[in-house]
N, C-alpha and C positions, 0 to 999 in steps of 0.2 A: 140629175145629180144624185150621187150615192152618199151614204153616211161617211164612207171613207174619204171621199173627195171633200165633203163638208169639213171633216176633221183636218184634212191637209190645209184647207183655206184658213181655218182658225189658228192652226199652229204657225202657218206662214205669217199671218197677221201678228201673232205674238212675237215671232222672231224678227219682224221688220221694225219693231219699236226702237227708237234711238238708244234707249237704255233698257236692257233686260235686267230686272231686279230678281236675280236668282234666289236671294235670301227669302223674298216674299213667296215665291213658288215653293221653295223647300218647306217653308212654314205651313203652307197649304197642304202639301203632301203629308207632312208629319201629322197635322191635325186630322185630315180626312182619311188617310190610309194607314198610317203607321201606329198612331196612338191607340186606335181601337184593337190593334192586333199585337198587343204586347208592349208597344212603345219603344222598342229598340231595333235598330237596323244596322247592318254592315254597310260601311261607307261605299264599298265597291258596288253593291247592288243599287244603292241610291244613285251613284254615278251612271250606271247603266240605264236606270229608269228615266233619268233626266236628259239623257243624250238626245232623245227624239224631240225634245223641246228646243234643241239648238244650244243647250248649255254644256260646255265642255268640262272636262275633268278638273282643270285648274280653277275654273270659276266655281264649281261645286265645292272644292276643297276650301277656297277662300271664303265662300259664303258660310259654310258650316263653321269654320274657325270664328267668324264674326258672331254667329249665333251662340257659340260657346262663350265668347268674350262678353256678350251682352246678357248672359245668364239664362238663355233659353234652353240650351243643350249642354250635356256633359258627355265626356268621352271615356271609353275604356279600351285599353290596348291589350289584345291577346295575340301573342306572336307578332306576325306582320300585319294583322288585321285590326282596323279601328272600328269600334261600334259606338253608336251615338244614341242617347236617350234624352227625353225631356227632363229637365231639372224639376225639383218640387215646385218652384215658382212658375216654371214653364207649364207644368201640368195644371196648376191653378188658373193661369191665364187662358189656357186652352179650354178648360172646363167652362169658363165664363163665355168665351167666344163661341163654343159649341152650342151652348144654350141659345145664343142669339141667332146663329147662322141656321140651325136646323129646326128651331122652334117655330110653331105657328104663331103669326101675329095675333095679338088680342085687341079687341076693339072697344071694350067697355071702359068707361071713365066716369068717375063720380065728381069731377071738378076739383079734386084736391091736388095740391102741388107739394113737392118736397123741396125744401130750401136748405142748402148747405152754407153755413156762415164761416168764412175763413179769417175773420177779424183777429182772432187770438193767435194766429200762426206767424212765425217769422217768415221773411221773404222766401227763403229756400223751400220750406215746407208748404207755403201757400201755393207756390208755382207747381210743386210736385203733386199736391192734391188736385189742383185745377187741371193739370195734364191728365192724371189718371182717371178722374171721374168724367172728363170730357169723352173718354172712350165709352162710358156708360150712357152717354146721351145728354149729360148736363151741359147747360149753356150759362154764360156769365150774364146776369141781370145788372150787375154793378161790379166794381173792382173786387168786392169782398163777398159777393153773394152768387152762388151757382144754383140753378133751379132746373127741375124737370117735372112734368105733369104726371108721369106714370112710370117711375123708375122701378127697377128690381132692387128692393132694399137689401136683399141677401147679398147681391153683388157689391153694393155700396159698403156693407159691413165687411166683406172680405177685403176690399181695397183698403179701407181704413185700418183694419187689423194688420194687413201686410206692411203698411207704412208706419205701424206703431203709433197711430195718431187717433185712435178711437176715443180717447178721453180728452182730446184737445180740440175736436171739431164739433161744433153745434149743428145738429140736424133737426129741422123743424118742419111742421106741416101747415099749409094754408089752404084756403078754398076760394075758388073763383065765384064771384057774386053776380057780375054782369059784364057788359062790354065785350061781346063775342067778336065784333069786328076788330077791336083793339088787340085782342088775343091773337087773332090770325095775323095781324100785322107784326106782332111781337115774335111769333113763330117764324115768319118770313125773314126777319132781320136777325134774330138770335141764333137760328139754326141753318140759315142759307138753304132753305127748302127747295128753291128753284133749281139750284145746282144739283142737289141730290136727285130730284125728280128727273132731270135731264140725264143723269148717269143711269138711272133705272131704265129709262126709255131706250138708251143705247144698248144696255144689256139685253133687253127684250128683243131688239132688232137683230143683235148679233147671234143669239142662241135660238131664236124661233126656227131657223132652218134645221137645227139639230133635232128639235122636237118633231118637226115634220118628217125627217128622214128616219128617226127611230120608230115612228108609227108605221112606216112602210117596210122596214127591214125585217126579214125573216129570222135573221140571227145577227148578233153584234160581236165582232172580233174583240178578243180580250185586250189587246194593246190599244185599239181604237177607243174602247170603252174607258180605259184608264186615262188616256190623253184627254178625252173630252170631259170626263168627270172631274179631272184635276183643273182644267181650264174653266169649267163651269163654276166650281166652287171658288177658284181664284178670283174670277171677275165678279161674282156675286158678293164674295166676302169684302172685296175692296169698296163696294158701294155700301153694303149693309153696315159695316163698322163705322161709316160716316153717318148713318141714319140714326137719329135720336129716338126713333120709335114713338112718335107723338100720337096722341089719340086722333081719331078721324075728325073730331070737331076743329082741330087746328090745321088740318091739311087741305090743300086745294082739291076741288072736285075732280080734277083730271089726274090725280095722283097715280103714278106708274108703279109704285112700290108693291101694290097688291098683285098686279099682273106679273111682276118680276118674281115674286115669291112662288106664285102658282106655276110659272114656267120652270123655275129652278127645281121645284118639287117634282114635277111630272117627268122632266128629263132625267133627274137624278135617279128616280125609281127605275127607269129603263136601263140606266148604265151601271147601277150598283153591282149586280151579280156578276156580269162578265168582267168588270174591272177587278173584282175580288179574285177571279181566276188568274188574272195577270199578276196580281200581288203575290199569289201563292207560287207562281212560276218563277218570279224574278227576285222578289225581296227576301232577304235572309237575315237571321240573327245568329247568335252564337250556337244555337242548337239546330240550325238549318232553316227550312222555310218558316215564315212567320206563322204563329198559331192562328186559328180561326178568329174572326172578329168577335168582340164582346157582344153579348146579347143586347146591351143598351143601344148599340148602333142601329138595331132594327127599329128603334123608335124615332129615327130621324125623319123629319118632314111628316110627322104624324103616323109613321109606320110604313116601312118599305114593302111589306107584303100585301098591302091593300090592293 
């Protein structure tokens, strides 16, 4: 089997799903490919790039409209062409997601917990904070207490500032003293670790053939690299953003998250450069081809040039 046939199989699997969530894939392409290269794209080139995933023009237009309505994207019309960029809120959310997706997992933990108390909030704001910080890995310990053993406090501050609730939410620290078995049980129930672990295992099974074929390939076609890189990040992101990033002390011994990260890192490094050639050939903004990727993208997965 060649890399191209492996790519066709993965794309066919994506197309065969009962519901293709075009908006989710567009979000992945914006975050992985467009944001590092200026952040603005002509709709026509986005339509062309998504055609090979089985997403037609009507579905792309509908999905982009919804992303605009939901505050992720903003549009600019120049003549007959429409150009789309991330909103300020969209850029902020992408920055948070980028840190989680491409950053190397950390394993040190000092036993401290971060507790977010929602008692002083009205019902609407309580639900809003609960939803937003759930994406940061916090879980409900009680109706009014959210907790995480090793959160990114910078991301928490950003969320509370964005919601204009920094002065209304109490954030506290606590420390684990004993009962390691009880803590593992708490992690299993509070974060549904078994389901996330199974999703990581499925990801590894799906993309290990890509890794095997990239190791054998003498060269990788630009379009093939773009399709595989986009699907790689799409599927990894879907699991990773469910992952609360708990310390190893709270995870099962057979945890597949580490293998998933290593696989995604290794495959991404092989696909990055040829996929960038495809973006230069196909994607356009108002000035023509997208500019080169920002230098910060070279730090993804610990450095793409390693």
